[in-house]
N, C-alpha and C positions, 0 to 999 in steps of 0.2 A: 264190754269195755274195749276189748281187743278189736272187735268188729268196728266200733265207732272210730278208733284210731286209724285202722287201715283205710276205711272209707274216706275219712277226712284228709288223710295224706294223699290218696289218689286224686281226689277232687282238687286239692290245692295245687298239685303239680300240673294238672290239666289246665286249670284256670290261668295259671301263670304263663303257660306255654303258648296260648292261642294267638293266632295272627288273623287268619281269615276263616269265616264260618259258613257252614251249610247245615241242612237239616234233612231228616228223612224218616221213613217208617218201614216196617217189615213184618213178616210172619215167620214162625219157626215151629218145628216139631222136636220133641225131646223125650227121652226115657227117664223116668225116676227110678233109678236102679239102686236100691237100698237093701242091705242084708240084715237090717236091725228091726225096724218097727213093723214091716209087713208081716213078719212072723208072729207078732203079738196078735194081730187080727186073725190070722189063719189058724193059730193054735187054740185061741180062746172062743172062737165063734165060727159059725158057718160063714166065713168071711170072703170078701172080694176086694182086692186091692188093684186099682187101675193105675198101671205104670206108664201108659201112653199119655202124653200131654201135648196140647197145641197152645200156641200163644201169639201175642203180637207185641211189638216194641216201637217206641219213638226214640229218635236219635238226634244228637246235636254234635256236629263235627268241627274240629279245627286241627291245625298242624303246626309243627315247628317251621321256621322260616327257611333255614338253610339246609336242613337235613330232613329227609322224608320219613319222619316219625309222626304218625297221626293219632289223634285222640277222639274217641267216640263215646261220650257219656250216653247211657241208655237207661230208660225206664221201661220195664217189661211186665207183662201179665200172662200167666199160663194157667190152664185148667186141665184136670184129669179127664180122660175119656173112658167110657165103658159103662156097662150096667150088669146087674146080677139078676138071676132068676129067683133066688131065695137067699135068706140069711142077711148078713150085714154087708153093706157096701160103704166105700169111703169116698168122700168128696174132698179133693185136695186142690187148693188154689195157691199160686206163688206170685208175689209181687216183688220185683227185683229193682234195685238201684245199682248199676254197674258202671265201671269205666273200662273201656277196651282201649288198649294201647297197641297200635299196629305198626309193624316194621316191614319195610319193603326192601328185601335184601338185594334185588337186582336193579334197584333205582334209588339207592339210599342217599347218595351224595350228588350235588350239582343238578338236581332235577328242577324243572320249572314249577313255580307255584301256580299251577293251572290244573283244570279238571283232567281226568284220565283221557278223555276224548282228544285233547290237544297235545298230549305228551308224545314224544318221539319213541320209537322202538316197537318191539313185538308186544302182543297182548300179554304174554307171560311176564315179560320184562317190566312193563309199566303197571301191571295190575296185580301181580301175586304178592300176598302179604302173610305174615305170621302175627298172630294176636295173643297178647297176654291180658287177662281179665281179672278184676277184683272188685269186691263190693259186698252188698248185703242182700239177703233174700228173706222176705217175710212169708211164713207159711200160715195158711188158715186151713185146718183139717177138721172135717166133721164125719160123724157116723150116722148112717141111715139104715133103719131096720126093714124087714120084709113088708111092712105096711106103709112104707115110704115116710116114716116118721123120723125126724132128725132128733137124736137123743144125746148127742155129744158134740161139743165144739171146743177147739183150742187154737191159740195163735202163738207163733214163736218166730223170733228173728235169729237168723243164722248167717255166719260168714260164708262167702263163696269166692272161689278163685278158679282159674282155668286157662286153657290154651286153645288156639284155633288156627285155622287157615282159611283163606278165601281168595277171590279173584275179582278185582274191579273191572267191569266191562262198561266202557264209556259209550253210551248211546248218542249223546250230544254233550255240548258244554254245560247244559243245564241238568242233565240226568245221567246218573251212573247206576247200573244194576250190579248187585253184589251177592252172588251165591257164596255161602260159607258153611263150614262145619266146625264143631267144637266139642271139647270134652271138659266139663266143669266138675268141680268137687265141692261138697258142702259138709259141714259138721253133721253128725247124726242128730236128728231131732229127738227131743225127749218126749214131746207130746204128753205132758203131765196129766195124769188121770185117765189115760187111754186104757190101761190094763184094768183099772178098777171099774170103768164103764162097761167092760166086757166080762166082769165077774172074776177077774184074776188078781194077781198080786202087783204091787208097785214095780214099775220098770225103772231101773237106774239109768240116769242120763249118761250117754256115751258121747264125749266131745271130740272124738277122733273124726277125721274127714273120711267117713265111710260111705257117703252117698255120692254116687256118680250120676252125672246128667249128660250123656252123650246126645248130640243133636245136630240138626242142620237147618238152614233157613235161607231166606231170600229177602234182601232189603233194597229199597230204592232211595238213593241219596240225591237231593236237589241242591244246586249251587247258584241261586239268583245273584249272589254278591259278585260273581265273576262276570256275569252278563252286564251288570251295572258298571263294573270297572272298565269294561271294554267300551 
């Protein structure tokens, strides 16, 4: 319930604030750093937990008119990487619906409503931003035994929030390249039935934000609306 309220509030603020729009896509790498459920697999089975994840995202961008605060709704997908030689391996997939709110501290007031390429100032001044992120993450987690048989699946939706930094690099008025890094947090997943599937006892749900997801990525943002305006 709380996750739905947070996501709805962020989307409502974003949709009410938009003036001009652009879209984009990107790829990212992140670590699934959790001190809770991987121990269940490691303790109850000859387990393997893949913490390295790669993913891709699609974006829709808009901004405030007079202040350089920008909004970047994002739909993303990430999968775990790795394989084991014996025992139990985990297959983890994340589907995310997030809203990134980006603040440009060196270009916050009186900037032109134009692509980064056409703005005045140094690259750092017109491109550096700090991001706040909030939304939901849907986990699909499965267990696979040594014979490559999938014997357990569970799905769970969790709240996510985070911070990040990045730099807009204007290639042209149409295209902006954005390297960025972030640190997100999520509630610890319960993965109901996981322990029982491994022959252990029930694991109590822990709703603390004990999962960290540090990562970095690269996205490309396109702005055809500005070319049409010109």
